[in-house]
N, C-alpha and C positions, 0 to 999 in steps of 0.2 A: 504494500500500500504506500503510495506516495505521501509526502508531507502535506500536500494540498488536500488529498483525499481525507487524510486523518483530521485536519482542521475543519474540513467541511462536515465530516461525520460528527465531530464534537460541537458543532454549531458555533465555532469561533470565527468563521468567516461566512459571509452571505453567498448563497448560490447566485450565479449570474442570472440576470433577468432574462426571461424568455421573450423573444420577439413576438409581437402579436402576429398571428398568421395573416398573410396578405389579404385573404378573402374577408377578414373581419376588420381590416383597417378602415378608418373613416376616410371617405372621399370628400374633397373640397366641394364637390357638386351636390352632396347630400344636404337636405334642408332640415332644420329643426322644426318639427311639427307641433304647433300649439293645439292641444286637444280641445275640441269643442265640448261644451256642456250639453249632453243629450237628454237631460231630464231624469226624473225619478224612475221611469220605467225603461226607456231605451238605454240609459247609461249603464245600469247593472247588466242588462241583457247583452249589450255590446262587450262589456268587460268579460263576461263569461264566454262569449262566442269567440273572441279574438284568439285565445290560446289554441283552440282546436283548429282554427283556420291556418295557424302557423304550421300545422302538421299536414293539413289537407284543405287547401284553399277552396277547391271545388266541392268539398263535402261529398265526395264520391262514395264514401262508406254508407251514407244514409239509405240509398236504394240498392246497395249491392245484394242484400239477401232477397229482396223482392224480385230483382232482375234474375237472379239465379233460379228462383222458383217459377218464373214465368215461362210457360211452354212456348214453343215456336208458333207462329200463326198457322192456323189450319189452312188447307188448300182453299183458295178463293177468299180467305179472310182479308179484309182491308183494315189492318190495324193502323190507328192514328195515335201518336204520342203527343200529349199536351205538355210542353216544356215551359217552365216559367218560375215565378217567385211565389209569394204567399197568395196572390190573387188566383193563381192556378191551383196552388196547394189546397186552398179552401173550397175549390169548386167540386161539388159532388157530381162527378161525371155520370155515375150510374143513374142518378135521379134526373139529370138534364138530358141524357141520351140513352134511354133504356134499351138494353139489348145490343148496344153498339160496342165493338171491340176497341174502346178508347182507353188509353193508359195514361194515368196522371203521374207526371214527373215534375211537380212543382215543389220548390223548397223556399220557405219563408226567408225574407230579407236578402235573397240572392241578387247579385248584379250580373250583367251580361258576361263579364270575364269569367265568372264561376261557371255559368252555363256552358260556355265554350270549353272549359276544361273537362266537363263531364259529358259532353255531347256524344262522344263515341260510346261510353258505357251506358248512358241513360236513354239514348236514341238509336244510334246505329246498330248496336248489338241486339236490340229488340226486334229488328227486321220489320219496321213499319212500312206501310205504303206512303204515309205522309207524316209530317211533323207540323204542329201548330205552335209557333213561338210567340209568347207574350212576355216581353221583357223591356226593362229600361227605366221604370219608375224609381227604383232604388238607386240606380246610377245617378239620376238627376239629384236626388237628395244628398248623395255623398256619404251615406251611412258607413260604408266599408272603405271606400277609396274615392278620391276625387277623379272625375273623368270628364273630359271635354265632349261636346257633341260628336266630334270627329272620331273619338275613341269608341263611343257607343256604336256609331255607324259601322266602324271597322269590325267590331265584335259581331254585330248582326251579319255583316257580309261574310265573315269567316265561318259562322255556323251554316249559312246558306251554301257556301262552297263545299263544306264537308257533306252536307245532305246531297248536293248535286253529284258528288263523286261516288256516292253509294246509291244513286238512283231513287232517292227519297223525295217525294214531292214536298214543296215548301209553301207553307202558309204563315204569314205574319199577322198577328193581331196588333191593332193600333194601341198605343199607350192610352189608358183610360184618363178621362178628365178627373180632377180633384176638386175639393171644396173646403171651406173653413166655416161651415154653417153651424157647427155644434161645438161645445166646449172641448170635446175629444179631438176635434179637428183644428184647434186654435192655430197651430203653427204650420199646417200642411201647405197652404198656398205660398207662404213665405219660403218654405224649403223646396217646394216643387212648383216652380213658377209656370203658370198655364201657358204663357207665350213660348217658353222653351219646349213644353210638351207638344204644342201645335207645330213648331218648327221641326222637331224630330219626326213627328208623324208625317209631315209633308215630304221630308226626305225619304222616309220608309215607303210611303205610297209610290213615289217616283221610282225608287229602287225596284220595287216589286213589278212595276210596269215595264221597266227596262229588262228585267230578268225573266219575265213571264211567270212570276209567282202570284199567288192569290193574296189579296189584302183584305182582312176582316176588319171593317171600320166600326169598332165598338164606340169610339169617341163620339162620332156624329150622332149616334143613337142615344147617348147618355148625357150629353152636354145641355146646359140650360142657356137662357138668353144672355147671361153674364159670362159665358165661357167656362163655367164650372160644372162639376157633376151635379145633376139634379138631386136636391136634398133628400128625396124619398129613397134614393138608391144606396145610400151609405150612412153609417153612423159616425165613422171616424174620419171621413173625408177621402179615404183611399180605397178601402176594401168594399166591394159590393155586398149588399144584403141579398137575400133570396130573390127579391124582385129585380135586382140588378142583374143577377145571373140569368134570370128568366128572359131578360132583354138580350143578353149576350149569346145565349144558346142557339137561337135560330140563325143569328149572324154567323156563328162558328159553323153550324151545320151546312149552311149554304156555301160557305167557303170550302168546306171539306168536299161537298158534292162536286163543286166546280173543279177542284184540284184532282180528285180521283177520276172524274169523268174525262179529263183531258189525257189521262194516262192509258185508259182502257184496261187497267188492272183490276 
């Protein structure tokens, strides 16, 4: 044993500092993020959610057991996957579309980047004839990450590209309007500005026209004269009540019929 090793073992000298791995070193381009106050409900929910997102940002584990248990479509079956956030997650597809082979793959609070990450697992692997994508309202709020309209549009386009590559017909639902008509909806319009939603929907509708996709215009059917969601359709300003889904269901079904009718599948 050398003298240096002996002194180190006895604690008489300090071990040389370990250099921080390059991957963990701070970059001058990184910003210090000032955390927003999300309120008494969203704040704790977000704090609990973030650690799991650090392990699996797409939350692919949530539907993994259901996907494994789902049999392949029967011959002639025209399966449709509904992909989205909590608005889709809360939609009782069996009640709205009795007897239809429609599969719900909505996850509450998700943004388009997360849906893109799980698109292969939760859509492509299920062998659907079509996918109905309803996404973007949480991106606008910035609940999980800040995204520009261009980033949202790029995520929509990327999901459509994957579907095209796997011969899955694409349907996009418009972002729903929002309102602030109740105490539960107090901050909704401030966080999800209606003008931005209208602009995103205009881009999405034009994108669908260019690509030959079907556009399900929920927004036009649910908006009031002030450009907000009709008060009767929601309690919290974002999520539809049963009567709101009753408005959406025939719009979705017409869009599905159109998409599948064009394929001959």
